[in-house]
SEBA-118587 format. One line per 3 residues: number of its first residue (from 1); their letters; for each residue x, z, y of C-alpha. Coordinates in pm, 1 decimal. Layout:
! residues N
NUM) a) X/Z/Y | ... $
//
This chain:
! residues 353
1) mil) 0.0/0.0/0.0 | 117.0/-70.7/350.4 | 119.6/210.2/603.1 $
4) qdk) -139.1/53.9/833.0 | -394.6/28.0/552.1 | -351.5/397.4/479.8 $
7) ina) -386.0/487.8/845.7 | -697.7/272.2/880.6 | -861.9/445.8/586.2 $
10) fve) -808.6/790.9/738.1 | -937.1/665.2/1072.4 | -1263.1/572.7/899.1 $
13) lgk) -1273.8/921.2/747.8 | -1232.4/1068.5/1096.0 | -1524.0/859.4/1221.9 $
16) fls) -1736.4/979.4/931.9 | -1656.0/1345.9/1000.8 | -1737.2/1298.4/1371.3 $
19) qft) -2106.3/1293.0/1274.4 | -2085.9/1655.5/1159.0 | -1934.9/1831.3/1459.9 $
22) efp) -2264.0/1974.0/1588.7 | -2575.7/2096.0/1415.2 | -2824.8/1935.1/1367.1 $
25) ftk) -2616.1/1638.0/1255.8 | -2661.9/1295.4/1412.6 | -2619.3/979.6/1209.7 $
28) ken) -2415.7/716.6/1393.2 | -2413.8/341.3/1367.6 | -2131.4/139.5/1213.3 $
31) ivn) -1987.8/417.8/995.1 | -1850.0/275.8/673.3 | -2046.4/377.4/359.6 $
34) nee) -2275.1/601.6/562.8 | -2584.6/527.5/356.4 | -2416.0/662.8/47.1 $
37) ffd) -2238.1/963.2/196.6 | -2412.2/1094.4/511.6 | -2700.9/1281.3/349.2 $
40) rya) -2481.5/1409.8/67.0 | -2230.3/1560.2/308.6 | -2501.9/1714.7/524.1 $
43) qli) -2647.1/1877.1/212.2 | -2302.6/1995.7/103.6 | -2243.7/2169.1/436.5 $
46) erl) -2579.6/2346.1/418.1 | -2508.7/2444.3/57.7 | -2173.2/2595.3/156.4 $
49) dqs) -2334.3/2781.0/445.3 | -2568.1/2947.0/196.8 | -2318.3/3013.7/-82.0 $
52) ngw) -1997.0/3111.6/99.8 | -2037.8/3376.7/367.6 | -1718.4/3268.1/542.4 $
55) fti) -1800.4/2894.9/546.2 | -2080.9/2912.3/799.4 | -2229.5/2610.6/976.3 $
58) dql) -2037.9/2707.4/1289.7 | -1702.9/2722.9/1110.6 | -1766.3/2405.8/911.4 $
61) tfa) -1867.5/2202.4/1214.9 | -1556.9/2326.2/1396.8 | -1339.2/2218.3/1103.8 $
64) nks) -1509.3/1878.4/1098.5 | -1452.3/1843.1/1472.5 | -1084.1/1933.7/1442.4 $
67) wae) -1024.5/1672.9/1173.0 | -1240.8/1410.1/1340.0 | -1022.8/1447.0/1651.5 $
70) aln) -698.7/1442.5/1452.2 | -782.0/1139.0/1238.7 | -783.4/878.4/1511.8 $
73) iss) -561.1/575.4/1544.7 | -364.9/720.2/1836.9 | -274.6/1052.4/1670.7 $
76) lse) -200.7/899.5/1330.9 | 18.2/630.4/1489.0 | 206.3/882.5/1702.9 $
79) wts) 264.2/1107.4/1402.1 | 385.9/834.3/1168.9 | 603.1/673.9/1437.9 $
82) ryh) 839.2/971.5/1405.8 | 943.7/867.1/1053.9 | 1088.3/570.5/871.8 $
85) fad) 856.4/435.0/603.6 | 1037.7/197.9/371.4 | 958.7/169.7/0.8 $
88) epl) 689.5/409.1/-112.4 | 836.7/698.3/-314.7 | 530.6/710.6/-546.2 $
91) kti) 632.6/1053.6/-672.3 | 370.0/1293.5/-802.2 | 340.7/1593.4/-571.7 $
94) gli) 167.8/1900.3/-710.8 | -44.1/2065.6/-444.4 | -168.8/2421.6/-483.8 $
97) lag) -418.0/2470.7/-204.2 | -544.6/2788.7/-45.0 | -915.9/2837.4/21.9 $
100) nip) -938.6/3092.8/299.2 | -1073.1/2852.1/562.7 | -1238.1/2508.5/542.5 $
103) fvg) -997.9/2218.7/477.0 | -699.0/2452.6/484.0 | -498.1/2233.6/244.2 $
106) fhd) -606.3/1895.1/370.9 | -297.3/1834.3/583.7 | -82.8/1848.9/269.9 $
109) vls) -308.5/1596.2/96.0 | -298.8/1369.5/400.6 | 79.7/1393.5/421.4 $
112) vli) 127.0/1310.2/53.8 | -94.8/1002.2/70.4 | 41.5/871.7/401.0 $
115) sgn) 398.6/914.5/273.6 | 325.6/687.2/-20.9 | 322.5/954.3/-289.2 $
118) kal) 61.5/1069.1/-541.0 | -136.1/1391.4/-497.2 | -200.7/1613.3/-799.7 $
121) iky) -434.3/1871.3/-651.4 | -515.9/2219.9/-773.6 | -773.3/2344.6/-528.2 $
124) sss) -888.1/2698.8/-466.9 | -1212.4/2818.2/-623.9 | -1307.8/2933.7/-273.8 $
127) dnl) -1292.5/2576.8/-139.9 | -1352.3/2342.8/-432.3 | -1607.2/2108.7/-275.8 $
130) lip) -1499.1/1995.4/70.9 | -1170.3/1823.5/-8.3 | -1296.2/1652.9/-328.0 $
133) fvl) -1591.0/1516.3/-130.0 | -1391.0/1375.2/161.3 | -1142.7/1223.0/-82.7 $
136) eyl) -1433.6/1059.0/-264.6 | -1531.2/910.7/70.8 | -1171.3/801.0/131.2 $
139) lav) -1163.0/623.5/-205.2 | -1485.0/441.4/-119.9 | -1319.1/318.7/199.2 $
142) eps) -984.5/234.6/38.0 | -998.5/200.6/-342.8 | -621.3/147.5/-356.3 $
145) fad) -584.5/526.8/-334.7 | -755.4/561.3/-673.4 | -438.6/602.4/-880.8 $
148) ris) -284.0/831.6/-620.2 | -535.0/1118.3/-626.0 | -602.7/1346.4/-921.2 $
151) ftk) -727.3/1701.3/-969.1 | -650.5/1973.3/-1219.8 | -802.6/2312.4/-1292.9 $
154) ekl) -518.0/2403.3/-1525.7 | -156.1/2480.9/-1444.5 | 35.7/2197.0/-1283.7 $
157) enf) 219.5/1966.4/-1521.4 | 397.6/1629.9/-1496.6 | 493.1/1641.1/-1130.8 $
160) dav) 809.0/1566.5/-934.2 | 777.9/1817.4/-649.9 | 535.2/2084.2/-537.2 $
163) iat) 380.8/2227.1/-221.6 | 216.5/2562.3/-291.6 | 33.8/2791.9/-52.0 $
166) gsn) -58.1/3149.3/-136.3 | 1.8/3513.9/-64.1 | 333.0/3696.8/-66.4 $
169) nta) 252.1/3806.4/-421.5 | 173.4/3460.0/-554.9 | 476.0/3319.9/-373.0 $
172) ryf) 700.2/3524.1/-602.0 | 539.0/3354.0/-899.6 | 566.6/3014.5/-731.4 $
175) dyy) 935.9/3072.8/-654.6 | 1001.4/3151.9/-1019.4 | 789.7/2881.4/-1179.9 $
178) fsk) 880.3/2597.3/-941.1 | 1242.7/2685.8/-868.4 | 1376.0/2383.8/-1059.5 $
181) ypn) 1162.9/2140.1/-859.7 | 1189.2/2034.6/-495.2 | 933.8/2256.9/-329.2 $
184) iir) 772.4/2402.8/-21.8 | 640.7/2753.3/-91.7 | 424.7/2911.8/176.6 $
187) knr) 362.3/3285.8/206.7 | 148.4/3505.7/428.0 | 195.5/3454.4/799.4 $
190) nsv) 11.7/3576.5/1105.8 | -12.5/3473.6/1467.2 | 46.5/3684.5/1776.3 $
193) avl) -33.0/3678.7/2145.1 | 199.7/3810.7/2413.9 | 16.5/3931.0/2723.3 $
196) sgn) 162.2/4000.3/3065.6 | -137.9/4182.8/3211.3 | -191.0/3905.8/3466.0 $
199) esk) -416.2/3688.1/3250.7 | -746.0/3571.1/3393.5 | -1072.8/3645.8/3220.9 $
202) eel) -1100.0/3276.7/3132.3 | -761.8/3286.4/2958.3 | -862.8/3594.5/2762.5 $
205) ial) -1190.2/3431.3/2660.8 | -983.3/3140.8/2529.0 | -769.1/3393.4/2341.4 $
208) ged) -1088.5/3512.8/2176.1 | -1115.7/3171.4/2012.1 | -771.9/3229.3/1857.5 $
211) ifr) -885.8/3570.6/1732.8 | -1239.5/3506.6/1606.2 | -1230.5/3147.2/1482.2 $
214) yyg) -1265.7/3146.6/1103.2 | -1323.5/3523.9/1139.7 | -948.6/3581.5/1160.8 $
217) lgc) -888.9/3455.5/806.6 | -634.3/3184.8/890.5 | -259.8/3213.0/938.3 $
220) rsv) -313.1/3063.2/1284.6 | -555.5/3343.1/1374.7 | -415.2/3592.1/1625.2 $
223) skl) -397.7/3931.3/1455.5 | -149.1/4110.0/1684.7 | -111.0/4159.6/2059.9 $
226) fvp) 202.1/4253.2/2249.9 | 100.0/4418.3/2575.4 | 301.1/4577.6/2857.6 $
229) eny) 316.7/4954.1/2884.2 | 6.1/5103.9/3043.9 | -188.3/4782.3/2981.3 $
232) dft) -552.7/4811.7/3085.3 | -773.7/4668.0/2808.8 | -1088.1/4660.3/3026.8 $
235) lff) -1070.3/4289.3/3113.4 | -969.0/4206.3/2756.8 | -1282.5/4369.0/2616.8 $
238) eam) -1499.1/4206.3/2883.8 | -1365.4/3869.6/2769.1 | -1412.8/3950.2/2400.3 $
241) yty) -1781.3/4026.3/2466.2 | -1828.0/3647.1/2468.9 | -1792.8/3664.1/2089.4 $
244) kdv) -2028.5/3957.0/2031.5 | -2254.8/3757.5/1797.8 | -1983.2/3758.1/1533.1 $
247) ify) -2117.5/4093.3/1418.0 | -2438.4/3923.5/1300.4 | -2249.9/3749.3/1017.9 $
250) eky) -2291.0/3971.9/715.3 | -1945.6/3942.6/561.2 | -1775.8/4002.6/895.6 $
253) ann) -2002.1/4299.1/970.4 | -1929.1/4450.8/629.1 | -1555.5/4423.9/693.8 $
256) ydy) -1595.8/4573.7/1039.3 | -1785.9/4874.1/903.8 | -1547.7/4926.8/613.6 $
259) nka) -1220.0/4886.9/802.1 | -1337.7/5098.9/1092.4 | -1438.1/5375.0/849.3 $
262) vfl) -1098.5/5361.0/677.5 | -918.2/5385.4/1010.4 | -1130.3/5676.7/1127.7 $
265) msn) -1092.7/5868.4/800.4 | -717.6/5829.7/841.0 | -746.2/5975.2/1192.1 $
268) fkl) -608.9/5662.2/1356.6 | -679.2/5627.8/1725.3 | -885.2/5314.7/1786.2 $
271) ldn) -1015.9/5108.7/2072.8 | -1356.4/4974.9/1974.1 | -1630.6/4758.3/2122.5 $
274) efl) -1870.4/4771.4/1823.8 | -1753.3/4440.1/1674.8 | -1373.5/4452.0/1710.5 $
277) tlk) -1128.9/4738.0/1673.5 | -782.7/4754.8/1826.0 | -522.0/4969.9/1656.6 $
280) edt) -171.2/5043.4/1779.3 | 54.4/4927.0/1497.0 | 394.7/4762.3/1455.9 $
283) gya) 268.9/4537.4/1174.4 | 126.8/4186.8/1199.4 | -136.3/4158.1/924.9 $
286) spi) -438.1/4337.6/1064.4 | -754.2/4349.3/852.0 | -1059.9/4137.9/932.1 $
289) ssv) -1242.7/4259.3/1245.6 | -932.6/4438.2/1374.9 | -635.3/4338.0/1587.9 $
292) fye) -312.1/4535.4/1606.6 | -136.8/4588.4/1936.7 | 208.8/4705.0/2038.6 $
295) yys) 339.3/4805.2/2380.2 | 658.0/4666.2/2530.0 | 862.3/4761.0/2834.8 $
298) die) 1084.2/4453.3/2851.8 | 984.8/4100.9/2752.0 | 1330.7/4051.8/2602.9 $
301) evk) 1241.1/4317.2/2344.6 | 944.5/4105.5/2238.3 | 1151.4/3787.6/2219.9 $
304) nkl) 1408.3/3961.0/2001.0 | 1141.4/4106.1/1772.5 | 969.8/3770.3/1735.0 $
307) aqd) 1301.9/3609.1/1649.4 | 1380.5/3876.4/1389.2 | 1034.4/3848.0/1233.7 $
310) aeq) 1007.2/3469.6/1255.8 | 929.8/3431.9/884.2 | 617.1/3645.4/927.6 $
313) iqc) 480.0/3454.2/1225.5 | 290.5/3125.2/1234.6 | 204.2/3089.4/1605.2 $
316) vvn) 283.1/3266.2/1930.4 | 27.3/3246.6/2210.0 | 128.8/3307.4/2567.2 $
319) hql) 80.7/3179.3/2919.1 | 439.0/3153.4/3045.1 | 655.4/3431.3/2903.6 $
322) idg) 767.5/3282.0/2570.9 | 933.4/2942.9/2529.9 | 748.3/2718.7/2287.6 $
325) alp) 437.2/2937.0/2282.4 | 92.4/2780.0/2261.2 | -169.7/2797.3/2537.1 $
328) fgt) -458.6/3038.3/2487.1 | -738.5/2897.2/2274.9 | -537.7/2629.1/2093.5 $
331) tqs) -403.3/2784.7/1773.4 | -688.4/2656.1/1557.3 | -654.4/2293.1/1667.9 $
334) pkl) -302.8/2191.7/1563.3 | -171.5/1838.9/1603.9 | -75.8/1641.2/1295.5 $
337) wdy) 290.6/1716.3/1366.3 | 235.4/2093.8/1397.9 | 353.0/2184.7/1050.2 $
340) adg) 276.2/2511.0/875.0 | 572.6/2751.9/878.2 | 764.3/2501.4/1091.8 $
343) vdt) 861.8/2303.1/780.0 | 836.4/1925.4/827.5 | 621.6/1827.6/530.8 $
346) mef) 652.0/1454.0/592.3 | 1031.3/1469.3/609.4 | 1028.2/1655.1/275.9 $
349) llg) 798.1/1396.8/117.6 | 1001.2/1099.8/239.6 | 1330.0/1253.5/127.6 $
352) ki) 1499.1/1225.1/-206.5 | 1256.5/1416.4/-423.6 $
//
């Protein structure tokens, strides 16, 4: 397959997903294979909303919107222009996907197929419908992908390299089992925000998107704040009130009640607004419905800590204090070239596997 044919197929997928960015869904004209797939995908989304408490309509439409915006000719061309595509490697890449948020492993699938390799996919039981469906649509658009996509429910076998995403515990197993193969092994990571105390309410509202999107389940979700000594949280909580309806989602509410009770029984001092707790803590991985915070007296201390703990951190959000940090409200909408853990997946796939 030539690169442009692959790009064109994913562009059509992006157009298809663009119909499902707001509810109720609106069927568009001139979408390839829409008669066969539109109603089925709409039904799938509603089914997931009813069966998976984390995959709500709101989260699924956001995920659709993110991928619809990413899979356009401009972004795909800019991304692929950074690499040299010669002969297709046609290696089989085992993919072990996570399932914590919708489409969480799709970038790996996309990268494998665009690079000219074959994807052997072991999906998570928590997200075993979305990616198979969109790949079925992709195959209807471009049948040449047919011998390049396969799924397995068993352990991976007959592959040339592997990309595996899991927890710190599963990563130890992955490191052992896949050590003799070229691999990318991803562990737990969290995202942080560094505040100066001079943020506007609008910036803090945008930060709320980084905190509450996908209920804080993603590695790009902000779970820790660095704040200056004597920071006044009043404006922060006023901004977070924008997201107050999150407490009406049952699974989130259950986590809020449980984690708050655990904190209080342990006599931890909390800041609380009845749907989000803040706990002073030097760690990064706060539980759902809670965000850790840590005071600093000198921004250089924060920079040094972030550098030392780089392997635990996915994204840093900040207005101006930290070089390379992301603007508020953008962590959950990465570009195609914003690779997980800072590891260039495409470079790996085009290398000598």
